[in-house]
N, CA and C atoms as a LAMMPS dump frame, in Angstrom:
ITEM: TIMESTEP
0
ITEM: NUMBER OF ATOMS
297
ITEM: BOX BOUNDS ff ff ff
-5.0000000000000000e+02 5.0000000000000000e+02
-5.0000000000000000e+02 5.0000000000000000e+02
-5.0000000000000000e+02 5.0000000000000000e+02
ITEM: ATOMS id mol type element x y z
1 1 1 N -240.754 -236.269 -236.795
2 1 2 C -239.754 -236.846 -235.924
3 1 3 C -240.405 -237.93 -235.073
4 2 1 N -239.787 -239.082 -235.087
5 2 2 C -240.32 -240.212 -234.328
6 2 3 C -239.687 -240.233 -232.949
7 3 1 N -240.51 -240.377 -231.931
8 3 2 C -240.037 -240.437 -230.556
9 3 3 C -240.084 -241.894 -230.111
10 4 1 N -238.948 -242.385 -229.595
11 4 2 C -238.884 -243.758 -229.128
12 4 3 C -239.66 -243.908 -227.825
13 5 1 N -240.114 -245.124 -227.592
14 5 2 C -240.741 -245.402 -226.313
15 5 3 C -239.7 -245.378 -225.215
16 6 1 N -240.144 -245.204 -223.992
17 6 2 C -239.226 -245.176 -222.851
18 6 3 C -238.493 -246.508 -222.729
19 7 1 N -239.2 -247.581 -223.017
20 7 2 C -238.584 -248.905 -222.925
21 7 3 C -237.479 -249.057 -223.97
22 8 1 N -237.752 -248.624 -225.213
23 8 2 C -236.757 -248.732 -226.283
24 8 3 C -235.543 -247.852 -225.983
25 9 1 N -235.779 -246.664 -225.449
26 9 2 C -234.663 -245.777 -225.087
27 9 3 C -233.816 -246.399 -223.98
28 10 1 N -234.475 -246.994 -222.995
29 10 2 C -233.756 -247.657 -221.915
30 10 3 C -232.943 -248.834 -222.416
31 11 1 N -233.524 -249.596 -223.334
32 11 2 C -232.823 -250.748 -223.891
33 11 3 C -231.602 -250.296 -224.695
34 12 1 N -231.768 -249.242 -225.489
35 12 2 C -230.653 -248.718 -226.269
36 12 3 C -229.535 -248.214 -225.336
37 13 1 N -229.919 -247.508 -224.283
38 13 2 C -228.927 -247.035 -223.319
39 13 3 C -228.22 -248.172 -222.615
40 14 1 N -228.966 -249.229 -222.294
41 14 2 C -228.374 -250.401 -221.647
42 14 3 C -227.367 -251.076 -222.572
43 15 1 N -227.686 -251.164 -223.855
44 15 2 C -226.756 -251.761 -224.81
45 15 3 C -225.483 -250.93 -224.932
46 16 1 N -225.623 -249.607 -224.952
47 16 2 C -224.441 -248.738 -225.006
48 16 3 C -223.589 -248.894 -223.749
49 17 1 N -224.237 -248.953 -222.601
50 17 2 C -223.503 -249.133 -221.347
51 17 3 C -222.802 -250.487 -221.328
52 18 1 N -223.458 -251.5 -221.845
53 18 2 C -222.853 -252.829 -221.909
54 18 3 C -221.608 -252.814 -222.79
55 19 1 N -221.688 -252.125 -223.915
56 19 2 C -220.516 -252.004 -224.79
57 19 3 C -219.389 -251.255 -224.08
58 20 1 N -219.731 -250.21 -223.329
59 20 2 C -218.731 -249.463 -222.582
60 20 3 C -218.085 -250.303 -221.496
61 21 1 N -218.878 -251.129 -220.826
62 21 2 C -218.356 -252.023 -219.789
63 21 3 C -217.394 -253.03 -220.415
64 22 1 N -217.769 -253.561 -221.565
65 22 2 C -216.895 -254.506 -222.262
66 22 3 C -215.579 -253.846 -222.638
67 23 1 N -215.648 -252.643 -223.178
68 23 2 C -214.435 -251.919 -223.571
69 23 3 C -213.53 -251.658 -222.364
70 24 1 N -214.125 -251.24 -221.257
71 24 2 C -213.337 -250.94 -220.057
72 24 3 C -212.67 -252.202 -219.515
73 25 1 N -213.386 -253.313 -219.489
74 25 2 C -212.799 -254.546 -218.958
75 25 3 C -211.694 -255.069 -219.866
76 26 1 N -211.851 -254.909 -221.177
77 26 2 C -210.792 -255.318 -222.104
78 26 3 C -209.552 -254.458 -221.864
79 27 1 N -209.739 -253.153 -221.677
80 27 2 C -208.606 -252.262 -221.418
81 27 3 C -207.911 -252.59 -220.1
82 28 1 N -208.686 -252.921 -219.084
83 28 2 C -208.106 -253.308 -217.794
84 28 3 C -207.284 -254.58 -217.957
85 29 1 N -207.814 -255.54 -218.701
86 29 2 C -207.099 -256.793 -218.934
87 29 3 C -205.807 -256.548 -219.708
88 30 1 N -205.871 -255.706 -220.731
89 30 2 C -204.671 -255.397 -221.512
90 30 3 C -203.604 -254.725 -220.64
91 31 1 N -204.037 -253.805 -219.799
92 31 2 C -203.091 -253.121 -218.918
93 31 3 C -202.451 -254.109 -217.945
94 32 1 N -203.238 -255.027 -217.423
95 32 2 C -202.688 -256.036 -216.503
96 32 3 C -201.671 -256.922 -217.227
97 33 1 N -201.967 -257.292 -218.459
98 33 2 C -201.031 -258.114 -219.236
99 33 3 C -199.747 -257.329 -219.513
100 34 1 N -199.892 -256.047 -219.872
101 34 2 C -198.706 -255.217 -220.117
102 34 3 C -197.848 -255.101 -218.868
103 35 1 N -198.474 -254.897 -217.719
104 35 2 C -197.725 -254.797 -216.469
105 35 3 C -197.015 -256.107 -216.143
106 36 1 N -197.673 -257.22 -216.408
107 36 2 C -197.06 -258.526 -216.159
108 36 3 C -195.856 -258.736 -217.069
109 37 1 N -195.971 -258.321 -218.33
110 37 2 C -194.847 -258.461 -219.264
111 37 3 C -193.655 -257.62 -218.808
112 38 1 N -193.927 -256.407 -218.352
113 38 2 C -192.848 -255.541 -217.871
114 38 3 C -192.181 -256.173 -216.657
115 39 1 N -192.964 -256.7 -215.724
116 39 2 C -192.39 -257.342 -214.545
117 39 3 C -191.566 -258.567 -214.923
118 40 1 N -192.067 -259.366 -215.854
119 40 2 C -191.328 -260.552 -216.292
120 40 3 C -190.005 -260.153 -216.948
121 41 1 N -190.037 -259.086 -217.743
122 41 2 C -188.809 -258.622 -218.395
123 41 3 C -187.81 -258.117 -217.362
124 42 1 N -188.31 -257.43 -216.342
125 42 2 C -187.422 -256.923 -215.298
126 42 3 C -186.793 -258.067 -214.515
127 43 1 N -187.569 -259.088 -214.216
128 43 2 C -187.056 -260.24 -213.469
129 43 3 C -186.021 -260.985 -214.297
130 44 1 N -186.301 -261.226 -215.559
131 44 2 C -185.35 -261.969 -216.395
132 44 3 C -184.082 -261.149 -216.633
133 45 1 N -184.219 -259.836 -216.776
134 45 2 C -183.036 -258.995 -216.957
135 45 3 C -182.206 -258.923 -215.681
136 46 1 N -182.87 -258.893 -214.556
137 46 2 C -182.153 -258.859 -213.279
138 46 3 C -181.403 -260.171 -213.065
139 47 1 N -182.014 -261.269 -213.452
140 47 2 C -181.367 -262.573 -213.289
141 47 3 C -180.155 -262.683 -214.207
142 48 1 N -180.251 -262.117 -215.39
143 48 2 C -179.149 -262.172 -216.342
144 48 3 C -178.202 -260.99 -216.166
145 49 1 N -178.558 -260.063 -215.292
146 49 2 C -177.796 -258.851 -215.013
147 49 3 C -177.531 -258.063 -216.289
148 50 1 N -178.592 -257.935 -217.071
149 50 2 C -178.518 -257.152 -218.297
150 50 3 C -179.219 -255.83 -218.063
151 51 1 N -178.826 -254.803 -218.785
152 51 2 C -179.564 -253.54 -218.652
153 51 3 C -180.975 -253.698 -219.187
154 52 1 N -181.888 -252.949 -218.587
155 52 2 C -183.291 -253.035 -219.006
156 52 3 C -183.473 -252.445 -220.393
157 53 1 N -184.139 -253.189 -221.28
158 53 2 C -184.439 -252.606 -222.587
159 53 3 C -185.57 -251.594 -222.444
160 54 1 N -185.618 -250.688 -223.377
161 54 2 C -186.705 -249.698 -223.357
162 54 3 C -188.011 -250.425 -223.634
163 55 1 N -188.991 -250.165 -222.808
164 55 2 C -190.294 -250.799 -222.955
165 55 3 C -191.215 -249.807 -223.644
166 56 1 N -191.856 -250.252 -224.705
167 56 2 C -192.764 -249.378 -225.438
168 56 3 C -193.952 -249.02 -224.56
169 57 1 N -194.381 -247.782 -224.658
170 57 2 C -195.533 -247.324 -223.864
171 57 3 C -196.784 -248.042 -224.342
172 58 1 N -197.586 -248.535 -223.418
173 58 2 C -198.817 -249.219 -223.828
174 58 3 C -199.783 -248.236 -224.486
175 59 1 N -200.529 -248.744 -225.428
176 59 2 C -201.472 -247.896 -226.143
177 59 3 C -202.883 -248.014 -225.593
178 60 1 N -203.012 -248.646 -224.474
179 60 2 C -204.317 -248.738 -223.822
180 60 3 C -204.425 -247.633 -222.792
181 61 1 N -205.648 -247.227 -222.465
182 61 2 C -205.801 -246.187 -221.443
183 61 3 C -205.227 -246.645 -220.106
184 62 1 N -204.906 -245.691 -219.28
185 62 2 C -204.375 -245.997 -217.96
186 62 3 C -205.396 -246.814 -217.168
187 63 1 N -204.883 -247.586 -216.241
188 63 2 C -205.736 -248.45 -215.421
189 63 3 C -206.797 -247.644 -214.687
190 64 1 N -206.389 -246.51 -214.123
191 64 2 C -207.333 -245.676 -213.369
192 64 3 C -208.464 -245.178 -214.27
193 65 1 N -208.105 -244.776 -215.49
194 65 2 C -209.111 -244.281 -216.431
195 65 3 C -210.104 -245.39 -216.787
196 66 1 N -209.607 -246.586 -216.991
197 66 2 C -210.486 -247.708 -217.32
198 66 3 C -211.392 -248.076 -216.158
199 67 1 N -210.867 -247.991 -214.926
200 67 2 C -211.7 -248.287 -213.758
201 67 3 C -212.804 -247.239 -213.591
202 68 1 N -212.48 -245.985 -213.845
203 68 2 C -213.502 -244.928 -213.786
204 68 3 C -214.557 -245.168 -214.86
205 69 1 N -214.12 -245.53 -216.066
206 69 2 C -215.069 -245.814 -217.145
207 69 3 C -215.968 -246.989 -216.772
208 70 1 N -215.388 -248.012 -216.176
209 70 2 C -216.17 -249.183 -215.772
210 70 3 C -217.243 -248.797 -214.756
211 71 1 N -216.87 -247.99 -213.783
212 71 2 C -217.825 -247.552 -212.764
213 71 3 C -218.914 -246.68 -213.383
214 72 1 N -218.524 -245.767 -214.252
215 72 2 C -219.485 -244.876 -214.899
216 72 3 C -220.477 -245.657 -215.751
217 73 1 N -219.974 -246.577 -216.551
218 73 2 C -220.856 -247.374 -217.411
219 73 3 C -221.784 -248.249 -216.576
220 74 1 N -221.313 -248.707 -215.425
221 74 2 C -222.158 -249.495 -214.527
222 74 3 C -223.332 -248.665 -214.014
223 75 1 N -223.055 -247.41 -213.666
224 75 2 C -224.123 -246.518 -213.201
225 75 3 C -225.104 -246.242 -214.339
226 76 1 N -224.588 -246.03 -215.56
227 76 2 C -225.46 -245.805 -216.718
228 76 3 C -226.367 -247.019 -216.956
229 77 1 N -225.786 -248.209 -216.857
230 77 2 C -226.572 -249.423 -217.065
231 77 3 C -227.687 -249.531 -216.032
232 78 1 N -227.354 -249.261 -214.778
233 78 2 C -228.357 -249.326 -213.716
234 78 3 C -229.479 -248.313 -213.947
235 79 1 N -229.126 -247.108 -214.368
236 79 2 C -230.138 -246.079 -214.634
237 79 3 C -231.054 -246.494 -215.776
238 80 1 N -230.495 -247.086 -216.814
239 80 2 C -231.322 -247.514 -217.942
240 80 3 C -232.223 -248.681 -217.579
241 81 1 N -231.741 -249.581 -216.735
242 81 2 C -232.587 -250.685 -216.28
243 81 3 C -233.755 -250.135 -215.462
244 82 1 N -233.484 -249.136 -214.637
245 82 2 C -234.562 -248.53 -213.846
246 82 3 C -235.593 -247.853 -214.745
247 83 1 N -235.13 -247.188 -215.808
248 83 2 C -236.087 -246.544 -216.711
249 83 3 C -236.924 -247.583 -217.448
250 84 1 N -236.317 -248.717 -217.813
251 84 2 C -237.074 -249.787 -218.457
252 84 3 C -238.106 -250.37 -217.485
253 85 1 N -237.716 -250.535 -216.238
254 85 2 C -238.635 -251.074 -215.221
255 85 3 C -239.808 -250.117 -215.011
256 86 1 N -239.505 -248.817 -214.957
257 86 2 C -240.564 -247.823 -214.782
258 86 3 C -241.514 -247.835 -215.969
259 87 1 N -240.977 -247.914 -217.182
260 87 2 C -241.823 -247.963 -218.381
261 87 3 C -242.708 -249.204 -218.362
262 88 1 N -242.153 -250.32 -217.919
263 88 2 C -242.918 -251.565 -217.832
264 88 3 C -244.047 -251.441 -216.803
265 89 1 N -243.726 -250.845 -215.654
266 89 2 C -244.747 -250.667 -214.616
267 89 3 C -245.847 -249.721 -215.077
268 90 1 N -245.474 -248.664 -215.784
269 90 2 C -246.474 -247.712 -216.27
270 90 3 C -247.39 -248.368 -217.291
271 91 1 N -246.828 -249.167 -218.18
272 91 2 C -247.632 -249.872 -219.168
273 91 3 C -248.59 -250.841 -218.478
274 92 1 N -248.099 -251.539 -217.465
275 92 2 C -248.96 -252.445 -216.702
276 92 3 C -250.092 -251.698 -216.027
277 93 1 N -249.807 -250.52 -215.48
278 93 2 C -250.834 -249.721 -214.837
279 93 3 C -251.852 -249.242 -215.848
280 94 1 N -251.408 -248.806 -217.007
281 94 2 C -252.336 -248.345 -218.048
282 94 3 C -253.24 -249.464 -218.522
283 95 1 N -252.715 -250.655 -218.666
284 95 2 C -253.521 -251.79 -219.097
285 95 3 C -254.534 -252.145 -218.018
286 96 1 N -254.12 -252.104 -216.732
287 96 2 C -255.053 -252.409 -215.642
288 96 3 C -256.177 -251.393 -215.583
289 97 1 N -255.869 -250.124 -215.82
290 97 2 C -256.882 -249.058 -215.731
291 97 3 C -257.844 -249.165 -216.904
292 98 1 N -257.365 -249.467 -218.09
293 98 2 C -258.228 -249.488 -219.27
294 98 3 C -259.035 -250.779 -219.371
295 99 1 N -258.662 -251.813 -218.657
296 99 2 C -259.353 -253.087 -218.785
297 99 3 C -260.59 -253.159 -217.944
């Protein structure tokens, strides 16, 4: 079994967190667009005094869920950056001691 270096593990974790941040921000944007469409439909229907058509439920996660995911992934990214920094400092110390 091959064990990754601390730096490689931190980098992999940072990439995963980055992907999670991207996913959360895309979901937040989609939810905002869906809310804007619903508001626009309500305004146009009110102006025309037509009954509101049924609006299909959005298939994106709720805004609150996406915001929690964004915050969580941000913390994961920060933790992985710290582990990469620690691995870098340890390697620097080992090189200084052995030289």
